[in-house]
C-alpha positions as CSV (number, residue, x, y, z in Angstrom):
1,M,88.5,-94.4,-183.0
2,D,87.7,-92.0,-180.1
3,P,85.7,-93.2,-177.0
4,V,82.6,-91.3,-178.1
5,Q,82.4,-93.1,-181.4
6,V,83.0,-96.4,-179.7
7,S,80.3,-95.7,-177.2
8,L,77.8,-94.7,-179.9
9,I,78.5,-98.0,-181.8
10,L,78.4,-100.3,-178.8
11,F,75.4,-98.9,-177.0
12,G,73.6,-97.7,-180.1
13,V,73.5,-101.2,-181.7
14,F,72.6,-102.8,-178.3
15,T,69.9,-100.2,-177.6
16,L,68.5,-100.7,-181.1
17,L,68.3,-104.5,-181.0
18,I,66.9,-105.0,-177.5
19,P,63.5,-103.4,-178.1
20,L,63.2,-105.5,-181.3
21,G,63.2,-108.6,-179.1
22,V,66.7,-109.8,-180.0
23,P,68.1,-112.0,-177.2
24,I,70.6,-110.2,-174.9
25,A,73.5,-112.4,-175.8
26,H,72.9,-111.8,-179.6
27,A,72.5,-108.0,-179.0
28,L,75.8,-107.8,-177.1
29,G,77.6,-110.0,-179.6
30,A,76.3,-107.9,-182.5
31,A,77.3,-104.7,-180.9
32,A,80.8,-106.0,-180.3
33,L,81.1,-107.4,-183.8
34,C,80.0,-104.1,-185.4
35,L,82.8,-102.3,-183.5
36,I,85.3,-104.9,-184.4
37,L,84.4,-104.4,-188.1
38,A,84.3,-100.7,-187.9
39,A,87.7,-100.4,-186.1
40,G,89.5,-103.0,-188.1
41,I,90.2,-105.2,-185.1
42,P,91.4,-108.7,-186.1
43,G,88.5,-111.2,-186.2
44,V,90.2,-113.6,-183.9
45,F,89.6,-111.1,-181.0
46,L,85.9,-112.1,-180.6
47,P,86.4,-115.9,-180.1
48,Q,89.5,-115.4,-178.0
49,T,87.8,-113.0,-175.6
50,I,84.6,-115.2,-175.4
51,Y,86.7,-118.2,-174.6
52,H,88.7,-116.3,-171.9
53,A,85.5,-114.9,-170.3
54,T,83.8,-118.3,-170.0
55,D,87.0,-120.2,-168.9
56,Q,86.1,-119.4,-165.3
57,F,85.9,-122.2,-162.6
58,P,83.1,-120.4,-160.6
59,L,80.8,-120.4,-163.6
60,I,80.4,-124.2,-163.2
61,A,78.4,-123.5,-160.0
62,V,75.6,-121.8,-161.9
63,P,73.9,-124.8,-163.5
64,F,74.4,-126.9,-160.4
65,F,72.8,-124.4,-158.0
66,V,69.9,-124.0,-160.5
67,L,69.6,-127.8,-160.5
68,V,69.5,-127.8,-156.7
69,G,66.6,-125.3,-156.8
70,Y,64.6,-127.5,-159.2
71,L,65.3,-130.7,-157.3
72,M,64.2,-129.1,-154.1
73,E,61.1,-127.8,-155.7
74,Y,60.2,-131.2,-157.3
75,G,61.3,-133.1,-154.2
76,G,58.8,-131.6,-151.8
77,V,61.1,-129.4,-149.8
78,S,59.0,-126.3,-150.3
79,C,56.0,-128.0,-148.7
80,K,58.1,-129.1,-145.6
81,L,59.4,-125.5,-145.2
82,T,56.0,-123.9,-145.3
83,D,54.5,-126.5,-143.0
84,M,57.2,-125.8,-140.4
85,A,56.9,-122.0,-140.7
86,S,53.1,-122.3,-140.5
87,A,53.2,-124.3,-137.3
88,L,55.3,-121.5,-135.7
89,V,53.6,-118.3,-136.7
90,G,50.6,-119.2,-138.9
91,H,48.1,-118.2,-136.2
92,V,49.3,-114.6,-135.5
93,T,48.3,-111.5,-137.4
94,G,50.3,-111.4,-140.6
95,G,51.6,-114.8,-139.7
96,F,51.0,-116.3,-143.2
97,A,52.8,-113.4,-144.8
98,A,55.8,-114.0,-142.4
99,V,55.6,-117.7,-143.2
100,T,55.8,-116.9,-146.9
101,I,58.8,-114.6,-146.5
102,V,60.7,-117.0,-144.1
103,S,60.0,-120.0,-146.4
104,C,61.3,-117.9,-149.4
105,M,64.4,-117.2,-147.4
106,F,65.1,-120.8,-146.6
107,F,64.4,-121.9,-150.2
108,A,66.5,-119.1,-151.5
109,A,69.4,-120.5,-149.5
110,M,69.2,-123.5,-151.8
111,S,68.1,-122.2,-155.2
112,G,69.7,-118.8,-155.7
113,A,67.0,-117.7,-158.1
114,G,64.1,-115.3,-157.6
115,P,61.4,-116.5,-160.0
116,A,62.1,-120.1,-159.0
117,T,61.6,-119.2,-155.3
118,V,58.3,-117.5,-156.1
119,A,57.1,-120.5,-158.1
120,A,58.1,-123.1,-155.4
121,I,56.8,-121.2,-152.3
122,G,54.1,-119.1,-154.0
123,T,52.3,-122.2,-155.4
124,I,51.7,-123.4,-151.8
125,M,51.4,-120.1,-149.8
126,I,49.4,-117.8,-152.1
127,P,46.4,-120.1,-152.2
128,A,46.8,-120.8,-148.5
129,M,46.8,-117.0,-147.8
130,I,43.8,-116.4,-149.9
131,R,41.9,-119.2,-148.2
132,S,42.8,-117.6,-144.8
133,G,41.3,-114.3,-145.7
134,Y,44.2,-112.3,-147.2
135,P,43.4,-110.4,-150.4
136,A,44.7,-112.1,-153.5
137,P,46.8,-109.1,-154.7
138,F,48.4,-108.8,-151.3
139,A,49.2,-112.5,-151.2
140,G,50.8,-112.3,-154.6
141,A,52.8,-109.2,-153.6
142,V,54.1,-110.9,-150.5
143,A,55.3,-114.0,-152.5
144,S,56.8,-111.8,-155.2
145,T,58.7,-109.7,-152.7
146,G,59.8,-112.8,-150.7
147,G,61.1,-114.2,-153.9
148,T,63.6,-111.4,-154.3
149,L,65.5,-113.0,-151.4
150,G,66.4,-115.6,-154.0
151,I,69.2,-113.5,-155.4
152,M,70.3,-111.9,-152.1
153,I,70.5,-114.9,-149.8
154,P,73.6,-116.9,-150.7
155,P,74.1,-119.0,-152.8
156,S,73.0,-116.5,-155.5
157,T,73.4,-116.9,-159.3
158,P,73.7,-113.1,-159.8
159,M,76.4,-112.9,-157.2
160,I,78.4,-115.6,-159.0
161,I,78.0,-113.8,-162.3
162,Y,79.1,-110.5,-160.7
163,A,82.1,-112.2,-159.1
164,V,83.2,-113.6,-162.4
165,V,82.7,-110.4,-164.4
166,G,84.1,-108.1,-161.7
167,N,87.0,-110.5,-160.8
168,V,86.1,-110.7,-157.1
169,S,85.8,-113.7,-154.7
170,V,82.5,-115.6,-154.9
171,T,82.9,-116.6,-151.3
172,Q,83.4,-113.0,-150.2
173,M,80.2,-112.0,-152.1
174,F,78.3,-114.8,-150.4
175,I,79.5,-113.7,-147.0
176,A,78.7,-110.1,-147.8
177,G,75.1,-111.0,-148.7
178,V,74.2,-112.5,-145.4
179,A,73.6,-109.3,-143.4
180,P,71.7,-107.5,-146.2
181,G,69.6,-110.6,-146.8
182,L,68.7,-110.9,-143.1
183,L,68.0,-107.1,-142.9
184,T,65.7,-107.3,-146.0
185,R,63.9,-110.3,-144.5
186,L,63.3,-108.4,-141.2
187,V,62.1,-105.3,-143.0
188,L,59.6,-107.3,-145.1
189,I,58.2,-109.2,-142.2
190,V,57.7,-106.1,-140.1
191,A,56.1,-104.3,-143.1
192,S,53.8,-107.3,-143.7
193,W,52.7,-107.4,-140.1
194,W,52.0,-103.7,-140.1
195,I,50.0,-103.9,-143.3
196,C,48.0,-106.9,-142.0
197,R,47.3,-105.1,-138.7
198,R,46.4,-101.8,-140.4
199,Y,43.9,-103.3,-142.9
200,G,42.6,-106.2,-140.7
201,Y,44.1,-109.1,-142.6
202,T,43.9,-111.7,-139.8
203,A,44.8,-115.3,-140.2
204,R,42.1,-117.9,-139.7
205,T,44.1,-120.8,-138.2
206,E,44.5,-122.1,-134.7
207,R,47.7,-122.1,-132.7
208,A,49.7,-125.3,-133.3
209,S,50.3,-127.5,-130.4
210,S,53.8,-128.3,-129.2
211,R,53.5,-131.8,-130.7
212,E,52.5,-130.4,-134.1
213,I,55.4,-127.9,-134.0
214,A,57.8,-130.7,-133.2
215,R,56.4,-132.9,-135.9
216,A,56.7,-130.1,-138.5
217,F,60.4,-129.5,-137.5
218,W,61.1,-133.2,-137.6
219,N,59.6,-133.5,-141.1
220,G,61.5,-130.4,-142.2
221,C,64.9,-131.2,-140.7
222,W,66.2,-132.5,-144.0
223,A,65.2,-129.3,-145.8
224,L,66.8,-127.2,-143.1
225,M,70.1,-129.1,-143.3
226,A,70.7,-128.2,-146.9
227,P,71.6,-124.5,-146.4
228,V,73.5,-125.5,-143.2
229,I,75.7,-128.0,-145.1
230,V,76.2,-125.8,-148.2
231,L,76.8,-122.4,-146.5
232,G,78.5,-123.8,-143.5
233,G,81.0,-125.6,-145.7
234,I,81.6,-122.5,-147.8
235,Y,82.0,-120.1,-144.9
236,G,84.1,-122.7,-142.9
237,G,86.5,-123.1,-145.8
238,V,85.7,-126.8,-146.2
239,F,84.9,-126.4,-149.9
240,T,84.6,-123.8,-152.6
241,P,81.3,-122.5,-153.8
242,T,81.7,-124.6,-157.0
243,E,82.3,-127.7,-155.0
244,A,79.4,-126.8,-152.7
245,S,77.0,-126.7,-155.7
246,I,77.9,-130.3,-156.6
247,I,77.5,-131.4,-152.9
248,A,74.2,-129.6,-152.8
249,V,73.0,-131.5,-155.9
250,N,73.9,-134.8,-154.3
251,Y,72.2,-133.9,-151.1
252,A,69.0,-132.8,-153.0
253,L,69.0,-136.1,-154.8
254,V,69.2,-138.1,-151.6
255,V,66.5,-136.1,-149.9
256,G,64.2,-136.1,-152.9
257,F,64.6,-139.8,-153.8
258,F,65.0,-141.4,-150.4
259,M,63.9,-139.1,-147.6
260,Y,60.8,-137.4,-148.9
261,R,60.3,-139.8,-151.8
262,E,58.6,-137.2,-154.0
263,L,61.3,-137.1,-156.7
264,N,61.2,-139.5,-159.5
265,F,63.2,-140.1,-162.7
266,R,60.9,-138.0,-164.9
267,K,61.1,-135.0,-162.5
268,F,64.9,-135.4,-162.4
269,V,65.2,-135.3,-166.1
270,D,63.0,-132.3,-166.3
271,A,65.0,-130.5,-163.7
272,F,68.3,-131.5,-165.4
273,V,67.1,-130.2,-168.8
274,K,65.9,-126.9,-167.3
275,S,69.2,-126.3,-165.4
276,V,71.3,-127.1,-168.5
277,M,69.2,-124.5,-170.5
278,V,69.7,-121.9,-167.8
279,G,73.4,-122.6,-167.4
280,G,74.0,-122.5,-171.2
281,T,72.2,-119.2,-171.5
282,V,74.2,-117.7,-168.7
283,T,77.5,-118.9,-170.2
284,I,76.7,-117.4,-173.6
285,I,75.8,-114.1,-172.0
286,V,78.9,-114.0,-169.9
287,G,81.1,-114.9,-173.0
288,V,79.8,-112.1,-175.3
289,A,79.6,-109.7,-172.4
290,G,83.3,-110.4,-171.8
291,A,84.1,-109.3,-175.4
292,F,81.8,-106.2,-174.9
293,G,83.5,-105.3,-171.7
294,R,87.0,-105.9,-173.1
295,L,86.3,-103.4,-175.9
296,L,85.0,-100.8,-173.4
297,T,88.2,-101.2,-171.4
298,Q,90.5,-101.2,-174.5
299,Y,89.1,-97.8,-175.5
300,Q,89.2,-96.4,-171.9
301,I,85.5,-95.7,-171.7
302,P,85.3,-96.5,-167.9
303,Q,88.3,-94.2,-167.3
304,M,86.5,-91.4,-169.2
305,L,83.4,-91.9,-167.2
306,S,85.4,-91.9,-163.9
307,E,87.0,-88.6,-164.9
308,A,83.6,-87.1,-165.7
309,V,82.2,-88.2,-162.3
310,L,85.2,-87.0,-160.3
311,S,85.0,-83.6,-162.1
312,H,81.6,-83.0,-160.5
313,T,82.0,-84.8,-157.1
314,D,84.3,-87.1,-155.2
315,N,81.8,-87.7,-152.3
316,V,81.5,-91.5,-152.0
317,Y,77.9,-91.3,-150.7
318,V,76.7,-89.0,-153.5
319,V,78.3,-91.3,-156.1
320,M,76.7,-94.4,-154.6
321,I,73.3,-92.8,-154.4
322,I,73.5,-91.7,-158.0
323,I,74.6,-95.2,-159.1
324,A,71.9,-96.9,-157.0
325,V,69.1,-94.6,-158.5
326,G,70.4,-95.3,-162.0
327,L,70.6,-99.1,-161.3
328,I,67.0,-99.1,-160.0
329,I,65.8,-97.3,-163.1
330,I,67.8,-99.5,-165.5
331,G,66.6,-102.7,-163.6
332,T,63.0,-101.7,-164.4
333,F,63.7,-102.2,-168.1
334,M,66.6,-104.6,-168.3
335,E,66.9,-108.2,-167.2
336,T,69.2,-108.9,-164.1
337,L,72.0,-110.8,-165.8
338,A,72.1,-108.3,-168.6
339,T,72.4,-105.4,-166.1
340,I,75.3,-107.2,-164.3
341,V,77.3,-108.2,-167.3
342,L,76.8,-104.9,-169.1
343,L,77.2,-102.4,-166.3
344,T,79.9,-104.0,-164.2
345,P,82.8,-103.3,-166.6
346,I,81.6,-99.7,-166.8
347,L,80.6,-98.8,-163.2
348,L,83.1,-100.9,-161.2
349,P,86.1,-98.8,-162.2
350,V,84.2,-95.6,-161.4
351,C,83.4,-97.0,-157.9
352,V,87.0,-98.1,-157.3
353,S,88.2,-94.7,-158.3
354,V,86.2,-93.0,-155.6
355,G,87.0,-95.6,-153.0
356,I,84.0,-97.8,-153.0
357,D,84.7,-101.4,-152.1
358,P,84.0,-103.8,-155.1
359,I,82.1,-106.1,-152.7
360,L,79.8,-103.3,-151.6
361,F,79.2,-102.3,-155.2
362,G,78.3,-105.9,-156.0
363,I,75.8,-106.0,-153.1
364,L,74.2,-102.8,-154.3
365,L,74.0,-104.1,-157.8
366,V,72.3,-107.3,-156.7
367,I,69.8,-105.6,-154.3
368,T,68.8,-103.1,-156.9
369,S,68.3,-106.0,-159.3
370,E,65.9,-107.4,-156.6
371,I,63.8,-104.3,-157.1
372,G,63.8,-104.9,-160.9
373,F,62.2,-108.3,-160.2
374,L,59.2,-106.4,-158.8
375,T,58.7,-103.6,-161.4
376,P,56.9,-103.9,-164.7
377,P,57.4,-104.3,-167.6
378,L,60.1,-106.9,-166.8
379,G,59.2,-107.8,-163.2
380,A,59.7,-111.5,-163.5
381,N,58.4,-112.3,-160.0
382,L,55.2,-110.5,-160.7
383,F,54.6,-112.6,-163.9
384,V,55.1,-115.8,-161.9
385,A,52.9,-114.7,-158.9
386,A,50.0,-113.1,-160.8
387,P,48.6,-116.3,-162.4
388,I,49.0,-118.2,-159.1
389,A,47.0,-115.5,-157.3
390,K,44.6,-115.3,-160.2
391,V,44.9,-111.5,-160.4
392,S,45.9,-109.0,-163.0
393,L,49.4,-107.7,-163.4
394,E,48.1,-104.2,-162.6
395,A,46.5,-105.3,-159.3
396,I,49.6,-107.1,-158.0
397,S,51.8,-104.2,-159.2
398,L,49.9,-101.8,-157.0
399,A,50.0,-104.1,-154.0
400,V,53.8,-104.5,-154.3
401,L,54.5,-100.7,-154.3
402,P,55.0,-100.5,-150.4
403,F,57.5,-103.3,-150.6
404,I,59.4,-101.6,-153.4
405,A,59.6,-98.5,-151.3
406,L,61.0,-100.5,-148.4
407,L,63.6,-102.2,-150.6
408,C,64.7,-98.8,-151.7
409,A,65.1,-97.8,-148.1
410,V,67.2,-100.9,-147.5
411,V,69.5,-99.8,-150.4
412,L,69.9,-96.4,-148.7
413,I,70.7,-98.0,-145.4
414,L,73.4,-100.2,-147.0
415,I,74.9,-97.0,-148.6
416,L,74.9,-95.1,-145.4
417,F,76.2,-98.0,-143.3
418,P,78.5,-100.0,-145.7
419,I,79.8,-102.1,-142.8
420,L,76.6,-104.1,-143.1
421,S,77.9,-105.4,-146.4
422,V,81.7,-105.4,-146.0
423,G,82.0,-105.9,-142.3
424,L,81.5,-109.6,-142.1
425,P,83.9,-110.5,-145.0
426,E,86.6,-108.2,-143.5
427,L,86.1,-109.8,-140.1
428,L,86.3,-113.4,-141.4
429,S,89.3,-112.7,-143.6
430,R,91.5,-111.6,-140.6
């Protein structure tokens, strides 16, 4: 079969099933199975490639990092983080917005998931912002946008999935995400401050005393130590990301049960069940996506796409901008994990052929997925924040538009200055 026929079968079946509500894993598997039957490929190909795709040590980290997020949420960590941030900047103009974003950043450094970050921090900060005089749509938009840091600030589940599918180092991806994550946080805080000042959204809290600030930091020290231990251990070469995920679970259990004493057996079981469900879903998607990608490679579809791109332009910046725009559009309609597992086998060879670093492509893929969390109809963060803020999806979608524009600007900055993504990994690898 020629590559055009293969593409029509694979993407045709997948595109047909997704709008019908078929789960992503089933749609990918059905598309791969249809091609296997049409091309007369031995039936053993599918189970073998699924097994090979899921037999990856880094995948073990996914359910454990998800479990850490749930344990921290149930263990009262989010409350300690917001109390600490509120004591510092809650009294200034836009302070509560900054508190929300900073709290999301710290929580993201433990959970690695966007919607989970919105749920944990937004449940506390959105009502607090509304009580302090912020409009409900703006409060929901800030929490939704801050939640996007959940997949950019390491450890990040999408980064792990990309590393597995793209055959790159998980640690390198985590290191590469630090500078873009901090840049995104800074841009969001400045934008929130400007919007609050422009429209008169002033906080209604008094400046915290030195004693109150010290008490907030003392109460939040256990929460702050989690990302220090996990990320410090990874970056320092003490343990691998997979080992770090298990260490983080043990730390979260100790903090939740014995330090803050807000975690109980029922909450632990609930967190465990949810993390197993997420981990199982991710494993199935990665497995069938491995078969899907293997078929693409076998019929040289990525090479054909690379030749088509290079026949028009070999300018690295033009190619990256085209890919970024396409990823933003696709991310609006496709779930993040599906975007990563489906497009990485196709686009990564194209990027490598024009000289784009695989780590840089991974960062662009993740940060464009951030934007997908904020855009209907599949903006997961909006669906989490809207009921908390008690506003319609339309209202919060309008309020989040300025933040989407800023995230697009961050993508452009990372394209024009790739050293922000690849500089730190290259420096530490010397």
